[in-house]
C-alpha positions in Angstrom: 6.3 -24.0 -26.7 7.6 -24.8 -23.2 10.3 -22.9 -21.3 13.7 -24.5 -22.1 14.9 -23.8 -18.5 12.1 -24.7 -16.2 9.8 -26.6 -18.5 6.7 -24.7 -17.3 4.6 -22.0 -18.9 4.6 -20.6 -22.4 8.0 -19.6 -23.7 7.4 -16.0 -25.1 10.9 -14.8 -24.7 14.2 -15.5 -26.4 17.4 -15.1 -24.3 21.0 -15.8 -24.8 22.9 -17.8 -22.2 26.6 -18.4 -22.8 26.1 -18.1 -26.6 23.1 -20.4 -26.7 19.6 -19.0 -27.6 16.8 -20.3 -25.5 13.0 -20.0 -25.6 12.0 -19.2 -22.0 9.0 -18.1 -19.9 8.7 -14.7 -18.3 10.1 -15.9 -15.0 13.2 -17.3 -16.6 13.8 -14.4 -19.0 16.1 -12.7 -16.5 18.5 -15.6 -16.6 20.4 -14.3 -19.6 20.6 -11.5 -22.1 17.1 -10.7 -23.5 17.1 -10.9 -27.3 13.3 -10.7 -28.0 10.3 -10.3 -25.8 6.7 -11.3 -26.4 4.8 -9.6 -29.3 2.9 -6.5 -28.3 -0.7 -7.0 -27.5 -3.1 -5.6 -30.1 -5.1 -2.5 -29.0 -8.8 -3.3 -28.6 -11.2 -0.3 -28.3 -13.7 -0.4 -25.5 -17.3 -0.8 -26.4 -18.6 2.5 -27.7 -15.1 3.9 -28.3 -14.0 4.8 -31.8 -10.8 3.0 -32.9 -7.7 5.3 -33.0 -9.6 8.2 -31.4 -6.8 9.7 -29.5 -8.4 13.1 -29.1 -5.6 14.8 -31.0 -6.3 16.6 -34.2 -4.3 15.4 -37.2 -1.8 18.0 -38.4 0.0 18.7 -41.7 2.9 20.9 -42.7 1.9 24.2 -44.3 2.6 24.9 -47.9 5.7 26.9 -48.6 7.3 25.7 -45.3 10.8 26.1 -46.7 10.4 29.7 -47.6 8.7 30.3 -44.2 11.7 28.7 -42.3 14.3 30.5 -44.4 12.6 33.9 -44.0 12.2 33.6 -40.2 15.8 32.4 -39.9 17.2 35.3 -42.0 15.0 37.8 -40.1 16.6 36.6 -36.9 20.0 36.8 -38.5 20.8 33.2 -37.9 23.1 31.3 -40.3 21.8 27.8 -41.1 24.7 26.2 -39.3 23.8 28.0 -36.1 20.2 27.0 -36.3 21.1 23.4 -37.0 23.3 23.4 -33.9 20.6 25.1 -31.7 18.0 22.5 -32.6 20.4 19.6 -32.7 20.0 18.7 -36.4 22.4 18.3 -39.3 23.1 21.4 -41.4 22.6 19.4 -44.6 19.3 18.0 -43.5 18.0 21.5 -42.6 19.2 22.8 -46.0 17.1 20.1 -47.7 14.1 21.1 -45.6 14.5 24.8 -46.5 14.7 23.9 -50.2 11.6 21.7 -49.7 13.3 18.6 -50.9 12.5 16.9 -47.6 9.3 17.1 -45.7 9.9 17.8 -42.0 8.3 15.4 -39.4 6.2 16.7 -36.5 9.2 16.6 -34.1 11.4 18.8 -36.3 8.4 21.1 -37.0 7.9 21.6 -33.2 11.7 22.4 -32.8 11.6 24.9 -35.6 8.4 26.5 -34.4 9.8 27.0 -31.0 13.2 28.3 -32.1 12.0 30.6 -34.9 8.6 31.6 -33.5 6.7 30.5 -36.6 3.7 28.1 -37.2 4.5 25.2 -39.5 1.8 22.7 -38.5 -1.9 23.3 -39.2 -4.9 21.0 -38.7 -5.7 18.8 -41.7 -9.3 19.9 -41.6 -8.4 23.5 -42.8 -8.5 24.6 -46.4 -9.2 22.2 -49.2 -9.5 19.2 -46.9 -12.4 20.9 -45.0 -14.1 21.6 -48.3 -13.8 18.0 -49.3 -15.2 16.8 -46.0 -18.1 19.2 -45.8 -21.3 17.8 -47.4 -22.8 21.3 -48.1 -21.3 24.4 -49.5 -18.3 22.8 -51.2 -17.8 22.6 -54.9 -17.8 19.2 -56.5 -16.2 18.0 -59.7 -19.6 18.1 -61.3 -20.0 21.8 -60.4 -16.7 22.6 -61.9 -17.6 20.7 -65.1 -20.9 22.7 -65.3 -19.0 26.0 -65.0 -16.5 25.0 -67.7 -19.3 23.8 -70.1 -21.1 27.2 -69.6 -17.9 29.1 -70.4 -17.5 27.1 -73.6 -21.1 27.8 -74.7 -20.6 31.6 -74.3 
């Protein structure tokens, strides 16, 4: 599609000029209020690079996070309202997190870890996930079935 202002180039932008929406090129995009820009370019890994290899380890929230948060908060003598104000979150939202009705995201976990001095995020590769990923030493469903069958025979 051509630019509706200058007629040249590819019109990747949509702008609004005096109530009219126009498809325009990059050069003409500053002529009005920008409504939509070009679509983001897809990430293409370099040769030899793994896709989505950011170097960061994937993390998950620990089990019993609500009890951990509530215990640390009470140990510090902080009412939930004060904690909510300190970390700039809603009291009702923190209450749902403490009762484990809502799973906190990474950003909230970092705020709570910093404020309460606790550890809420652990690498995914710990615990059961590590057992499932390892090819040796971990129990399989077949191993568990064998153990159960031996117990029944005895």
